[in-house]
Chimera marker file (.cmm) of the C-alpha trace (Angstrom):
<marker_set name="trace">
<marker id="1" x="10.691" y="-5.270" z="23.874" r="1" g="1" b="0" radius="0.5"/>
<marker id="2" x="9.065" y="-8.657" z="23.681" r="1" g="1" b="0" radius="0.5"/>
<marker id="3" x="11.128" y="-11.416" z="22.101" r="1" g="1" b="0" radius="0.5"/>
<marker id="4" x="9.734" y="-14.417" z="20.263" r="1" g="1" b="0" radius="0.5"/>
<marker id="5" x="12.680" y="-16.767" z="19.726" r="1" g="1" b="0" radius="0.5"/>
<marker id="6" x="12.421" y="-20.013" z="17.789" r="1" g="1" b="0" radius="0.5"/>
<marker id="7" x="14.833" y="-22.451" z="16.200" r="1" g="1" b="0" radius="0.5"/>
<marker id="8" x="14.804" y="-24.572" z="13.063" r="1" g="1" b="0" radius="0.5"/>
<marker id="9" x="17.217" y="-27.520" z="13.057" r="1" g="1" b="0" radius="0.5"/>
<marker id="10" x="18.798" y="-26.040" z="16.193" r="1" g="1" b="0" radius="0.5"/>
<marker id="11" x="18.094" y="-26.103" z="19.905" r="1" g="1" b="0" radius="0.5"/>
<marker id="12" x="17.866" y="-22.592" z="21.291" r="1" g="1" b="0" radius="0.5"/>
<marker id="13" x="20.111" y="-22.745" z="24.354" r="1" g="1" b="0" radius="0.5"/>
<marker id="14" x="20.152" y="-20.312" z="27.253" r="1" g="1" b="0" radius="0.5"/>
<marker id="15" x="23.524" y="-19.044" z="25.981" r="1" g="1" b="0" radius="0.5"/>
<marker id="16" x="22.015" y="-18.194" z="22.588" r="1" g="1" b="0" radius="0.5"/>
<marker id="17" x="19.045" y="-16.501" z="24.249" r="1" g="1" b="0" radius="0.5"/>
<marker id="18" x="21.389" y="-14.430" z="26.422" r="1" g="1" b="0" radius="0.5"/>
<marker id="19" x="23.417" y="-13.404" z="23.361" r="1" g="1" b="0" radius="0.5"/>
<marker id="20" x="20.200" y="-12.362" z="21.584" r="1" g="1" b="0" radius="0.5"/>
<marker id="21" x="18.946" y="-10.382" z="24.607" r="1" g="1" b="0" radius="0.5"/>
<marker id="22" x="22.358" y="-8.752" z="25.005" r="1" g="1" b="0" radius="0.5"/>
<marker id="23" x="22.893" y="-7.802" z="21.356" r="1" g="1" b="0" radius="0.5"/>
<marker id="24" x="19.324" y="-7.024" z="20.284" r="1" g="1" b="0" radius="0.5"/>
<marker id="25" x="18.675" y="-5.371" z="23.656" r="1" g="1" b="0" radius="0.5"/>
<marker id="26" x="20.638" y="-2.431" z="22.255" r="1" g="1" b="0" radius="0.5"/>
<marker id="27" x="17.618" y="-1.796" z="20.021" r="1" g="1" b="0" radius="0.5"/>
<marker id="28" x="15.558" y="-0.816" z="23.096" r="1" g="1" b="0" radius="0.5"/>
<marker id="29" x="16.634" y="2.788" z="22.612" r="1" g="1" b="0" radius="0.5"/>
<marker id="30" x="14.739" y="2.770" z="19.299" r="1" g="1" b="0" radius="0.5"/>
<marker id="31" x="11.584" y="0.789" z="20.131" r="1" g="1" b="0" radius="0.5"/>
<marker id="32" x="8.918" y="0.958" z="22.814" r="1" g="1" b="0" radius="0.5"/>
<marker id="33" x="8.614" y="-1.878" z="25.373" r="1" g="1" b="0" radius="0.5"/>
<marker id="34" x="5.476" y="-3.188" z="23.611" r="1" g="1" b="0" radius="0.5"/>
<marker id="35" x="7.340" y="-3.774" z="20.340" r="1" g="1" b="0" radius="0.5"/>
<marker id="36" x="7.627" y="-7.430" z="19.372" r="1" g="1" b="0" radius="0.5"/>
<marker id="37" x="10.869" y="-8.819" z="17.925" r="1" g="1" b="0" radius="0.5"/>
<marker id="38" x="10.627" y="-12.167" z="16.169" r="1" g="1" b="0" radius="0.5"/>
<marker id="39" x="13.934" y="-14.055" z="16.063" r="1" g="1" b="0" radius="0.5"/>
<marker id="40" x="14.393" y="-17.307" z="14.144" r="1" g="1" b="0" radius="0.5"/>
<marker id="41" x="17.641" y="-19.250" z="14.388" r="1" g="1" b="0" radius="0.5"/>
<marker id="42" x="18.403" y="-21.993" z="11.888" r="1" g="1" b="0" radius="0.5"/>
<marker id="43" x="21.189" y="-24.216" z="10.626" r="1" g="1" b="0" radius="0.5"/>
<marker id="44" x="21.399" y="-24.904" z="6.905" r="1" g="1" b="0" radius="0.5"/>
<marker id="45" x="24.349" y="-26.799" z="5.429" r="1" g="1" b="0" radius="0.5"/>
<marker id="46" x="26.719" y="-25.832" z="8.256" r="1" g="1" b="0" radius="0.5"/>
<marker id="47" x="25.661" y="-22.159" z="8.000" r="1" g="1" b="0" radius="0.5"/>
<marker id="48" x="24.356" y="-20.583" z="11.190" r="1" g="1" b="0" radius="0.5"/>
<marker id="49" x="21.543" y="-18.220" z="10.228" r="1" g="1" b="0" radius="0.5"/>
<marker id="50" x="19.508" y="-15.680" z="12.185" r="1" g="1" b="0" radius="0.5"/>
<marker id="51" x="16.425" y="-13.862" z="10.917" r="1" g="1" b="0" radius="0.5"/>
<marker id="52" x="15.046" y="-10.900" z="12.870" r="1" g="1" b="0" radius="0.5"/>
<marker id="53" x="11.674" y="-9.357" z="12.056" r="1" g="1" b="0" radius="0.5"/>
<marker id="54" x="10.247" y="-6.294" z="13.774" r="1" g="1" b="0" radius="0.5"/>
<marker id="55" x="6.666" y="-5.625" z="12.673" r="1" g="1" b="0" radius="0.5"/>
<marker id="56" x="5.677" y="-1.989" z="13.147" r="1" g="1" b="0" radius="0.5"/>
<marker id="57" x="2.499" y="-0.353" z="11.922" r="1" g="1" b="0" radius="0.5"/>
<marker id="58" x="2.804" y="0.151" z="8.181" r="1" g="1" b="0" radius="0.5"/>
<marker id="59" x="6.300" y="-1.387" z="7.914" r="1" g="1" b="0" radius="0.5"/>
<marker id="60" x="8.277" y="-4.511" z="8.599" r="1" g="1" b="0" radius="0.5"/>
<marker id="61" x="11.906" y="-4.173" z="9.564" r="1" g="1" b="0" radius="0.5"/>
<marker id="62" x="13.704" y="-7.387" z="8.680" r="1" g="1" b="0" radius="0.5"/>
<marker id="63" x="17.304" y="-8.529" z="8.672" r="1" g="1" b="0" radius="0.5"/>
<marker id="64" x="18.942" y="-11.869" z="8.020" r="1" g="1" b="0" radius="0.5"/>
<marker id="65" x="22.531" y="-12.915" z="8.488" r="1" g="1" b="0" radius="0.5"/>
<marker id="66" x="24.428" y="-16.175" z="8.265" r="1" g="1" b="0" radius="0.5"/>
<marker id="67" x="27.968" y="-17.234" z="9.078" r="1" g="1" b="0" radius="0.5"/>
<marker id="68" x="29.875" y="-20.237" z="10.410" r="1" g="1" b="0" radius="0.5"/>
<marker id="69" x="29.115" y="-19.197" z="14.001" r="1" g="1" b="0" radius="0.5"/>
<marker id="70" x="25.695" y="-18.274" z="15.398" r="1" g="1" b="0" radius="0.5"/>
<marker id="71" x="27.151" y="-15.712" z="17.805" r="1" g="1" b="0" radius="0.5"/>
<marker id="72" x="28.840" y="-13.898" z="14.898" r="1" g="1" b="0" radius="0.5"/>
<marker id="73" x="25.536" y="-13.945" z="12.998" r="1" g="1" b="0" radius="0.5"/>
<marker id="74" x="23.764" y="-12.405" z="16.003" r="1" g="1" b="0" radius="0.5"/>
<marker id="75" x="26.357" y="-9.607" z="16.157" r="1" g="1" b="0" radius="0.5"/>
<marker id="76" x="26.045" y="-8.869" z="12.437" r="1" g="1" b="0" radius="0.5"/>
<marker id="77" x="22.233" y="-8.841" z="12.290" r="1" g="1" b="0" radius="0.5"/>
<marker id="78" x="21.992" y="-6.149" z="14.967" r="1" g="1" b="0" radius="0.5"/>
<marker id="79" x="24.212" y="-3.870" z="12.867" r="1" g="1" b="0" radius="0.5"/>
<marker id="80" x="21.975" y="-4.394" z="9.834" r="1" g="1" b="0" radius="0.5"/>
<marker id="81" x="18.828" y="-3.417" z="11.733" r="1" g="1" b="0" radius="0.5"/>
<marker id="82" x="20.457" y="-0.267" z="13.120" r="1" g="1" b="0" radius="0.5"/>
<marker id="83" x="21.604" y="0.684" z="9.607" r="1" g="1" b="0" radius="0.5"/>
<marker id="84" x="18.074" y="0.151" z="8.242" r="1" g="1" b="0" radius="0.5"/>
<marker id="85" x="16.578" y="2.256" z="11.028" r="1" g="1" b="0" radius="0.5"/>
<marker id="86" x="18.967" y="5.107" z="10.285" r="1" g="1" b="0" radius="0.5"/>
<marker id="87" x="18.304" y="4.895" z="6.573" r="1" g="1" b="0" radius="0.5"/>
<marker id="88" x="14.521" y="4.829" z="6.764" r="1" g="1" b="0" radius="0.5"/>
<marker id="89" x="13.949" y="6.821" z="9.965" r="1" g="1" b="0" radius="0.5"/>
<marker id="90" x="12.542" y="9.871" z="8.221" r="1" g="1" b="0" radius="0.5"/>
<marker id="91" x="10.091" y="7.867" z="6.155" r="1" g="1" b="0" radius="0.5"/>
<marker id="92" x="8.970" y="5.713" z="9.086" r="1" g="1" b="0" radius="0.5"/>
<marker id="93" x="8.653" y="8.654" z="11.470" r="1" g="1" b="0" radius="0.5"/>
<marker id="94" x="6.461" y="10.603" z="9.055" r="1" g="1" b="0" radius="0.5"/>
<marker id="95" x="3.781" y="7.938" z="9.116" r="1" g="1" b="0" radius="0.5"/>
<marker id="96" x="1.631" y="8.490" z="12.184" r="1" g="1" b="0" radius="0.5"/>
<marker id="97" x="0.668" y="4.818" z="12.554" r="1" g="1" b="0" radius="0.5"/>
<marker id="98" x="4.233" y="3.621" z="12.948" r="1" g="1" b="0" radius="0.5"/>
<marker id="99" x="5.317" y="6.402" z="15.336" r="1" g="1" b="0" radius="0.5"/>
<marker id="100" x="3.862" y="4.630" z="18.366" r="1" g="1" b="0" radius="0.5"/>
<marker id="101" x="6.358" y="1.734" z="18.035" r="1" g="1" b="0" radius="0.5"/>
<marker id="102" x="9.388" y="4.021" z="18.408" r="1" g="1" b="0" radius="0.5"/>
<marker id="103" x="10.883" y="5.816" z="21.380" r="1" g="1" b="0" radius="0.5"/>
<marker id="104" x="10.242" y="9.603" z="21.263" r="1" g="1" b="0" radius="0.5"/>
<marker id="105" x="13.963" y="10.297" z="21.779" r="1" g="1" b="0" radius="0.5"/>
<marker id="106" x="14.791" y="8.275" z="18.662" r="1" g="1" b="0" radius="0.5"/>
<marker id="107" x="12.214" y="10.099" z="16.554" r="1" g="1" b="0" radius="0.5"/>
<marker id="108" x="13.613" y="13.480" z="17.613" r="1" g="1" b="0" radius="0.5"/>
<marker id="109" x="17.223" y="12.610" z="16.681" r="1" g="1" b="0" radius="0.5"/>
<marker id="110" x="18.734" y="14.401" z="13.689" r="1" g="1" b="0" radius="0.5"/>
<marker id="111" x="19.270" y="12.333" z="10.549" r="1" g="1" b="0" radius="0.5"/>
<marker id="112" x="21.960" y="12.541" z="7.932" r="1" g="1" b="0" radius="0.5"/>
<marker id="113" x="20.703" y="14.146" z="4.728" r="1" g="1" b="0" radius="0.5"/>
<marker id="114" x="22.571" y="11.671" z="2.528" r="1" g="1" b="0" radius="0.5"/>
<marker id="115" x="20.609" y="8.744" z="3.990" r="1" g="1" b="0" radius="0.5"/>
<marker id="116" x="17.445" y="9.662" z="2.065" r="1" g="1" b="0" radius="0.5"/>
<marker id="117" x="16.183" y="7.425" z="-0.694" r="1" g="1" b="0" radius="0.5"/>
<marker id="118" x="17.138" y="8.858" z="-4.075" r="1" g="1" b="0" radius="0.5"/>
<marker id="119" x="15.621" y="7.612" z="-7.301" r="1" g="1" b="0" radius="0.5"/>
<marker id="120" x="18.360" y="7.887" z="-9.899" r="1" g="1" b="0" radius="0.5"/>
<marker id="121" x="16.631" y="6.223" z="-12.833" r="1" g="1" b="0" radius="0.5"/>
<marker id="122" x="13.064" y="5.903" z="-14.058" r="1" g="1" b="0" radius="0.5"/>
<marker id="123" x="12.097" y="3.276" z="-16.587" r="1" g="1" b="0" radius="0.5"/>
<marker id="124" x="8.831" y="3.056" z="-18.498" r="1" g="1" b="0" radius="0.5"/>
<marker id="125" x="7.669" y="-0.094" z="-20.218" r="1" g="1" b="0" radius="0.5"/>
<marker id="126" x="4.550" y="-1.737" z="-21.569" r="1" g="1" b="0" radius="0.5"/>
<marker id="127" x="3.042" y="-4.296" z="-19.221" r="1" g="1" b="0" radius="0.5"/>
<marker id="128" x="2.331" y="-7.464" z="-21.166" r="1" g="1" b="0" radius="0.5"/>
<marker id="129" x="-0.491" y="-9.863" z="-20.303" r="1" g="1" b="0" radius="0.5"/>
<marker id="130" x="1.248" y="-13.139" z="-19.356" r="1" g="1" b="0" radius="0.5"/>
<marker id="131" x="0.761" y="-16.233" z="-17.256" r="1" g="1" b="0" radius="0.5"/>
<marker id="132" x="2.945" y="-16.291" z="-14.104" r="1" g="1" b="0" radius="0.5"/>
<marker id="133" x="5.033" y="-19.132" z="-15.556" r="1" g="1" b="0" radius="0.5"/>
<marker id="134" x="5.646" y="-17.127" z="-18.754" r="1" g="1" b="0" radius="0.5"/>
<marker id="135" x="6.631" y="-14.129" z="-16.627" r="1" g="1" b="0" radius="0.5"/>
<marker id="136" x="9.232" y="-16.274" z="-14.816" r="1" g="1" b="0" radius="0.5"/>
<marker id="137" x="10.715" y="-17.321" z="-18.149" r="1" g="1" b="0" radius="0.5"/>
<marker id="138" x="10.768" y="-13.694" z="-19.318" r="1" g="1" b="0" radius="0.5"/>
<marker id="139" x="12.460" y="-12.648" z="-16.072" r="1" g="1" b="0" radius="0.5"/>
<marker id="140" x="15.151" y="-15.314" z="-16.526" r="1" g="1" b="0" radius="0.5"/>
<marker id="141" x="15.736" y="-14.255" z="-20.135" r="1" g="1" b="0" radius="0.5"/>
<marker id="142" x="16.250" y="-10.655" z="-19.010" r="1" g="1" b="0" radius="0.5"/>
<marker id="143" x="18.514" y="-11.723" z="-16.149" r="1" g="1" b="0" radius="0.5"/>
<marker id="144" x="16.466" y="-9.792" z="-13.575" r="1" g="1" b="0" radius="0.5"/>
<marker id="145" x="15.517" y="-10.800" z="-10.041" r="1" g="1" b="0" radius="0.5"/>
<marker id="146" x="11.897" y="-9.630" z="-10.450" r="1" g="1" b="0" radius="0.5"/>
<marker id="147" x="9.447" y="-8.963" z="-13.280" r="1" g="1" b="0" radius="0.5"/>
<marker id="148" x="6.256" y="-6.871" z="-13.415" r="1" g="1" b="0" radius="0.5"/>
<marker id="149" x="3.475" y="-8.136" z="-15.668" r="1" g="1" b="0" radius="0.5"/>
<marker id="150" x="-0.287" y="-8.136" z="-16.180" r="1" g="1" b="0" radius="0.5"/>
<marker id="151" x="-1.729" y="-11.507" z="-15.198" r="1" g="1" b="0" radius="0.5"/>
<marker id="152" x="-3.563" y="-12.866" z="-18.258" r="1" g="1" b="0" radius="0.5"/>
<marker id="153" x="-6.139" y="-14.722" z="-16.087" r="1" g="1" b="0" radius="0.5"/>
<marker id="154" x="-6.988" y="-11.943" z="-13.611" r="1" g="1" b="0" radius="0.5"/>
<marker id="155" x="-5.981" y="-8.841" z="-15.619" r="1" g="1" b="0" radius="0.5"/>
<marker id="156" x="-4.264" y="-7.531" z="-12.426" r="1" g="1" b="0" radius="0.5"/>
<marker id="157" x="-0.698" y="-6.243" z="-12.199" r="1" g="1" b="0" radius="0.5"/>
<marker id="158" x="1.507" y="-8.912" z="-10.552" r="1" g="1" b="0" radius="0.5"/>
<marker id="159" x="5.188" y="-9.329" z="-9.760" r="1" g="1" b="0" radius="0.5"/>
<marker id="160" x="7.222" y="-12.517" z="-9.921" r="1" g="1" b="0" radius="0.5"/>
<marker id="161" x="10.538" y="-12.622" z="-8.106" r="1" g="1" b="0" radius="0.5"/>
<marker id="162" x="13.427" y="-14.997" z="-7.727" r="1" g="1" b="0" radius="0.5"/>
<marker id="163" x="13.920" y="-16.568" z="-4.320" r="1" g="1" b="0" radius="0.5"/>
<marker id="164" x="16.818" y="-18.435" z="-2.790" r="1" g="1" b="0" radius="0.5"/>
<marker id="165" x="17.108" y="-22.032" z="-3.852" r="1" g="1" b="0" radius="0.5"/>
<marker id="166" x="16.161" y="-21.269" z="-7.469" r="1" g="1" b="0" radius="0.5"/>
<marker id="167" x="12.462" y="-20.919" z="-6.632" r="1" g="1" b="0" radius="0.5"/>
<marker id="168" x="10.023" y="-18.161" z="-7.542" r="1" g="1" b="0" radius="0.5"/>
<marker id="169" x="7.481" y="-16.047" z="-5.723" r="1" g="1" b="0" radius="0.5"/>
<marker id="170" x="4.369" y="-14.292" z="-6.990" r="1" g="1" b="0" radius="0.5"/>
<marker id="171" x="2.973" y="-11.054" z="-5.609" r="1" g="1" b="0" radius="0.5"/>
<marker id="172" x="-0.612" y="-10.254" z="-6.492" r="1" g="1" b="0" radius="0.5"/>
<marker id="173" x="-2.962" y="-7.586" z="-5.134" r="1" g="1" b="0" radius="0.5"/>
<marker id="174" x="-5.540" y="-8.426" z="-2.467" r="1" g="1" b="0" radius="0.5"/>
<marker id="175" x="-9.164" y="-8.169" z="-3.435" r="1" g="1" b="0" radius="0.5"/>
<link id1="1" id2="2" r="1" g="1" b="0" radius="0.2"/>
<link id1="2" id2="3" r="1" g="1" b="0" radius="0.2"/>
<link id1="3" id2="4" r="1" g="1" b="0" radius="0.2"/>
<link id1="4" id2="5" r="1" g="1" b="0" radius="0.2"/>
<link id1="5" id2="6" r="1" g="1" b="0" radius="0.2"/>
<link id1="6" id2="7" r="1" g="1" b="0" radius="0.2"/>
<link id1="7" id2="8" r="1" g="1" b="0" radius="0.2"/>
<link id1="8" id2="9" r="1" g="1" b="0" radius="0.2"/>
<link id1="9" id2="10" r="1" g="1" b="0" radius="0.2"/>
<link id1="10" id2="11" r="1" g="1" b="0" radius="0.2"/>
<link id1="11" id2="12" r="1" g="1" b="0" radius="0.2"/>
<link id1="12" id2="13" r="1" g="1" b="0" radius="0.2"/>
<link id1="13" id2="14" r="1" g="1" b="0" radius="0.2"/>
<link id1="14" id2="15" r="1" g="1" b="0" radius="0.2"/>
<link id1="15" id2="16" r="1" g="1" b="0" radius="0.2"/>
<link id1="16" id2="17" r="1" g="1" b="0" radius="0.2"/>
<link id1="17" id2="18" r="1" g="1" b="0" radius="0.2"/>
<link id1="18" id2="19" r="1" g="1" b="0" radius="0.2"/>
<link id1="19" id2="20" r="1" g="1" b="0" radius="0.2"/>
<link id1="20" id2="21" r="1" g="1" b="0" radius="0.2"/>
<link id1="21" id2="22" r="1" g="1" b="0" radius="0.2"/>
<link id1="22" id2="23" r="1" g="1" b="0" radius="0.2"/>
<link id1="23" id2="24" r="1" g="1" b="0" radius="0.2"/>
<link id1="24" id2="25" r="1" g="1" b="0" radius="0.2"/>
<link id1="25" id2="26" r="1" g="1" b="0" radius="0.2"/>
<link id1="26" id2="27" r="1" g="1" b="0" radius="0.2"/>
<link id1="27" id2="28" r="1" g="1" b="0" radius="0.2"/>
<link id1="28" id2="29" r="1" g="1" b="0" radius="0.2"/>
<link id1="29" id2="30" r="1" g="1" b="0" radius="0.2"/>
<link id1="30" id2="31" r="1" g="1" b="0" radius="0.2"/>
<link id1="31" id2="32" r="1" g="1" b="0" radius="0.2"/>
<link id1="32" id2="33" r="1" g="1" b="0" radius="0.2"/>
<link id1="33" id2="34" r="1" g="1" b="0" radius="0.2"/>
<link id1="34" id2="35" r="1" g="1" b="0" radius="0.2"/>
<link id1="35" id2="36" r="1" g="1" b="0" radius="0.2"/>
<link id1="36" id2="37" r="1" g="1" b="0" radius="0.2"/>
<link id1="37" id2="38" r="1" g="1" b="0" radius="0.2"/>
<link id1="38" id2="39" r="1" g="1" b="0" radius="0.2"/>
<link id1="39" id2="40" r="1" g="1" b="0" radius="0.2"/>
<link id1="40" id2="41" r="1" g="1" b="0" radius="0.2"/>
<link id1="41" id2="42" r="1" g="1" b="0" radius="0.2"/>
<link id1="42" id2="43" r="1" g="1" b="0" radius="0.2"/>
<link id1="43" id2="44" r="1" g="1" b="0" radius="0.2"/>
<link id1="44" id2="45" r="1" g="1" b="0" radius="0.2"/>
<link id1="45" id2="46" r="1" g="1" b="0" radius="0.2"/>
<link id1="46" id2="47" r="1" g="1" b="0" radius="0.2"/>
<link id1="47" id2="48" r="1" g="1" b="0" radius="0.2"/>
<link id1="48" id2="49" r="1" g="1" b="0" radius="0.2"/>
<link id1="49" id2="50" r="1" g="1" b="0" radius="0.2"/>
<link id1="50" id2="51" r="1" g="1" b="0" radius="0.2"/>
<link id1="51" id2="52" r="1" g="1" b="0" radius="0.2"/>
<link id1="52" id2="53" r="1" g="1" b="0" radius="0.2"/>
<link id1="53" id2="54" r="1" g="1" b="0" radius="0.2"/>
<link id1="54" id2="55" r="1" g="1" b="0" radius="0.2"/>
<link id1="55" id2="56" r="1" g="1" b="0" radius="0.2"/>
<link id1="56" id2="57" r="1" g="1" b="0" radius="0.2"/>
<link id1="57" id2="58" r="1" g="1" b="0" radius="0.2"/>
<link id1="58" id2="59" r="1" g="1" b="0" radius="0.2"/>
<link id1="59" id2="60" r="1" g="1" b="0" radius="0.2"/>
<link id1="60" id2="61" r="1" g="1" b="0" radius="0.2"/>
<link id1="61" id2="62" r="1" g="1" b="0" radius="0.2"/>
<link id1="62" id2="63" r="1" g="1" b="0" radius="0.2"/>
<link id1="63" id2="64" r="1" g="1" b="0" radius="0.2"/>
<link id1="64" id2="65" r="1" g="1" b="0" radius="0.2"/>
<link id1="65" id2="66" r="1" g="1" b="0" radius="0.2"/>
<link id1="66" id2="67" r="1" g="1" b="0" radius="0.2"/>
<link id1="67" id2="68" r="1" g="1" b="0" radius="0.2"/>
<link id1="68" id2="69" r="1" g="1" b="0" radius="0.2"/>
<link id1="69" id2="70" r="1" g="1" b="0" radius="0.2"/>
<link id1="70" id2="71" r="1" g="1" b="0" radius="0.2"/>
<link id1="71" id2="72" r="1" g="1" b="0" radius="0.2"/>
<link id1="72" id2="73" r="1" g="1" b="0" radius="0.2"/>
<link id1="73" id2="74" r="1" g="1" b="0" radius="0.2"/>
<link id1="74" id2="75" r="1" g="1" b="0" radius="0.2"/>
<link id1="75" id2="76" r="1" g="1" b="0" radius="0.2"/>
<link id1="76" id2="77" r="1" g="1" b="0" radius="0.2"/>
<link id1="77" id2="78" r="1" g="1" b="0" radius="0.2"/>
<link id1="78" id2="79" r="1" g="1" b="0" radius="0.2"/>
<link id1="79" id2="80" r="1" g="1" b="0" radius="0.2"/>
<link id1="80" id2="81" r="1" g="1" b="0" radius="0.2"/>
<link id1="81" id2="82" r="1" g="1" b="0" radius="0.2"/>
<link id1="82" id2="83" r="1" g="1" b="0" radius="0.2"/>
<link id1="83" id2="84" r="1" g="1" b="0" radius="0.2"/>
<link id1="84" id2="85" r="1" g="1" b="0" radius="0.2"/>
<link id1="85" id2="86" r="1" g="1" b="0" radius="0.2"/>
<link id1="86" id2="87" r="1" g="1" b="0" radius="0.2"/>
<link id1="87" id2="88" r="1" g="1" b="0" radius="0.2"/>
<link id1="88" id2="89" r="1" g="1" b="0" radius="0.2"/>
<link id1="89" id2="90" r="1" g="1" b="0" radius="0.2"/>
<link id1="90" id2="91" r="1" g="1" b="0" radius="0.2"/>
<link id1="91" id2="92" r="1" g="1" b="0" radius="0.2"/>
<link id1="92" id2="93" r="1" g="1" b="0" radius="0.2"/>
<link id1="93" id2="94" r="1" g="1" b="0" radius="0.2"/>
<link id1="94" id2="95" r="1" g="1" b="0" radius="0.2"/>
<link id1="95" id2="96" r="1" g="1" b="0" radius="0.2"/>
<link id1="96" id2="97" r="1" g="1" b="0" radius="0.2"/>
<link id1="97" id2="98" r="1" g="1" b="0" radius="0.2"/>
<link id1="98" id2="99" r="1" g="1" b="0" radius="0.2"/>
<link id1="99" id2="100" r="1" g="1" b="0" radius="0.2"/>
<link id1="100" id2="101" r="1" g="1" b="0" radius="0.2"/>
<link id1="101" id2="102" r="1" g="1" b="0" radius="0.2"/>
<link id1="102" id2="103" r="1" g="1" b="0" radius="0.2"/>
<link id1="103" id2="104" r="1" g="1" b="0" radius="0.2"/>
<link id1="104" id2="105" r="1" g="1" b="0" radius="0.2"/>
<link id1="105" id2="106" r="1" g="1" b="0" radius="0.2"/>
<link id1="106" id2="107" r="1" g="1" b="0" radius="0.2"/>
<link id1="107" id2="108" r="1" g="1" b="0" radius="0.2"/>
<link id1="108" id2="109" r="1" g="1" b="0" radius="0.2"/>
<link id1="109" id2="110" r="1" g="1" b="0" radius="0.2"/>
<link id1="110" id2="111" r="1" g="1" b="0" radius="0.2"/>
<link id1="111" id2="112" r="1" g="1" b="0" radius="0.2"/>
<link id1="112" id2="113" r="1" g="1" b="0" radius="0.2"/>
<link id1="113" id2="114" r="1" g="1" b="0" radius="0.2"/>
<link id1="114" id2="115" r="1" g="1" b="0" radius="0.2"/>
<link id1="115" id2="116" r="1" g="1" b="0" radius="0.2"/>
<link id1="116" id2="117" r="1" g="1" b="0" radius="0.2"/>
<link id1="117" id2="118" r="1" g="1" b="0" radius="0.2"/>
<link id1="118" id2="119" r="1" g="1" b="0" radius="0.2"/>
<link id1="119" id2="120" r="1" g="1" b="0" radius="0.2"/>
<link id1="120" id2="121" r="1" g="1" b="0" radius="0.2"/>
<link id1="121" id2="122" r="1" g="1" b="0" radius="0.2"/>
<link id1="122" id2="123" r="1" g="1" b="0" radius="0.2"/>
<link id1="123" id2="124" r="1" g="1" b="0" radius="0.2"/>
<link id1="124" id2="125" r="1" g="1" b="0" radius="0.2"/>
<link id1="125" id2="126" r="1" g="1" b="0" radius="0.2"/>
<link id1="126" id2="127" r="1" g="1" b="0" radius="0.2"/>
<link id1="127" id2="128" r="1" g="1" b="0" radius="0.2"/>
<link id1="128" id2="129" r="1" g="1" b="0" radius="0.2"/>
<link id1="129" id2="130" r="1" g="1" b="0" radius="0.2"/>
<link id1="130" id2="131" r="1" g="1" b="0" radius="0.2"/>
<link id1="131" id2="132" r="1" g="1" b="0" radius="0.2"/>
<link id1="132" id2="133" r="1" g="1" b="0" radius="0.2"/>
<link id1="133" id2="134" r="1" g="1" b="0" radius="0.2"/>
<link id1="134" id2="135" r="1" g="1" b="0" radius="0.2"/>
<link id1="135" id2="136" r="1" g="1" b="0" radius="0.2"/>
<link id1="136" id2="137" r="1" g="1" b="0" radius="0.2"/>
<link id1="137" id2="138" r="1" g="1" b="0" radius="0.2"/>
<link id1="138" id2="139" r="1" g="1" b="0" radius="0.2"/>
<link id1="139" id2="140" r="1" g="1" b="0" radius="0.2"/>
<link id1="140" id2="141" r="1" g="1" b="0" radius="0.2"/>
<link id1="141" id2="142" r="1" g="1" b="0" radius="0.2"/>
<link id1="142" id2="143" r="1" g="1" b="0" radius="0.2"/>
<link id1="143" id2="144" r="1" g="1" b="0" radius="0.2"/>
<link id1="144" id2="145" r="1" g="1" b="0" radius="0.2"/>
<link id1="145" id2="146" r="1" g="1" b="0" radius="0.2"/>
<link id1="146" id2="147" r="1" g="1" b="0" radius="0.2"/>
<link id1="147" id2="148" r="1" g="1" b="0" radius="0.2"/>
<link id1="148" id2="149" r="1" g="1" b="0" radius="0.2"/>
<link id1="149" id2="150" r="1" g="1" b="0" radius="0.2"/>
<link id1="150" id2="151" r="1" g="1" b="0" radius="0.2"/>
<link id1="151" id2="152" r="1" g="1" b="0" radius="0.2"/>
<link id1="152" id2="153" r="1" g="1" b="0" radius="0.2"/>
<link id1="153" id2="154" r="1" g="1" b="0" radius="0.2"/>
<link id1="154" id2="155" r="1" g="1" b="0" radius="0.2"/>
<link id1="155" id2="156" r="1" g="1" b="0" radius="0.2"/>
<link id1="156" id2="157" r="1" g="1" b="0" radius="0.2"/>
<link id1="157" id2="158" r="1" g="1" b="0" radius="0.2"/>
<link id1="158" id2="159" r="1" g="1" b="0" radius="0.2"/>
<link id1="159" id2="160" r="1" g="1" b="0" radius="0.2"/>
<link id1="160" id2="161" r="1" g="1" b="0" radius="0.2"/>
<link id1="161" id2="162" r="1" g="1" b="0" radius="0.2"/>
<link id1="162" id2="163" r="1" g="1" b="0" radius="0.2"/>
<link id1="163" id2="164" r="1" g="1" b="0" radius="0.2"/>
<link id1="164" id2="165" r="1" g="1" b="0" radius="0.2"/>
<link id1="165" id2="166" r="1" g="1" b="0" radius="0.2"/>
<link id1="166" id2="167" r="1" g="1" b="0" radius="0.2"/>
<link id1="167" id2="168" r="1" g="1" b="0" radius="0.2"/>
<link id1="168" id2="169" r="1" g="1" b="0" radius="0.2"/>
<link id1="169" id2="170" r="1" g="1" b="0" radius="0.2"/>
<link id1="170" id2="171" r="1" g="1" b="0" radius="0.2"/>
<link id1="171" id2="172" r="1" g="1" b="0" radius="0.2"/>
<link id1="172" id2="173" r="1" g="1" b="0" radius="0.2"/>
<link id1="173" id2="174" r="1" g="1" b="0" radius="0.2"/>
<link id1="174" id2="175" r="1" g="1" b="0" radius="0.2"/>
</marker_set>
């Protein structure tokens, strides 16, 4: 695996790099040597945070963890990625494009049947034409973390979502 390690508000020491190689190196049994792992270390208000992103064809596997100690964060983020891989293995493996990023032995492993995604509720609603700002207000009034709406300017279906730091994001289709 190829590692791209960067730091924000932190100097990435050799000790941190070794801890990353040691802990995330356990993921080599899942991914091919050509797979790229993007690791970003940061310090925010005394919290030591690590973000790991593994782009594979058709998917992005991402985990983020923060604690008071960067080494603890590194340990915890590896567990999250392994859990995600187990949970979504069947779905990822069924897509031919993403298969080439994974080790054949991993793809042949048996999966637990209870790890499949189960939709337990379906909700239907009318999509209102709104401005993105109005959609954010509507989302706040409902107490949700995201809101689907029809953009009044473009007539496309968009999604607004709440981000950390009390900010908002907008998802709109590509043209």
